[in-house]
N, C-alpha and C positions, 0 to 999 in steps of 0.2 A: 624510882619514886622512893621516897624513904617512907617507912611503915608508920601508919597513924596511930598515935599513943598518945589519946587526949588526957592522960594522966601526967603528960612531961610538957611543960609548955614550951619547950624550946623545939622539941619535935613537933609538936602542932604548930608553932608559928612558922616554922621552916615548911612543913608539908603544904600548909595555906600559900606562903609565898610561891612554892613550886607549883600548887595549881594554878594561882593566879596568873603568872608566866606562861602557864601553857593554853590559855585562854586567845584564841585569834582575835586580832583586831581589824576591824573591817573597815574598809572604805565609808565614808557618809553618805555617800551615794548608794549605800545598800540600806536605806533605811526602811520602815515599812511600806509596803507599796498597799495603796489606797483602793479600795473597792471600786471593780468597774459599775458606771451608772446604767439603770435599767435602760434607758433611751440610746444606749450607745450604738453605733453602727458598725459595720466590718472595719472600719478603718481604725475606731477607737480599739475594738477588740484586739486586733492583730497588735497595735500599739502598746496596749496593756503586755499582751504574752511575749512580745520582745523585751518589753521594760522586766517582767518575772524571770525569763531566760537571763537576761543580763546580770540580775540579781543572784541569781544560783551559780551562774560561773563566778562569781566574785566571791562566794563562800566557799564553792570547791577549791579555787586558787589559795584563799586565806589558809584553807584545812591542809592543802598540800604543802604548803610552806613551812609546815610545824613539824 
């Protein structure tokens, strides 16, 4: 990584570009997970847990690819 020197515009720009390129891009299906309703039954809870695990798997894979 380029050392950050905020007094040099070129170095700052290149550093910010490099940081931006290192941010993993996640699939659209890894969006925010909604809260589980209070009246949820066991099946709803299991579905929500599976959804959370699936999203975590996507995040881990995206980070592993970096």
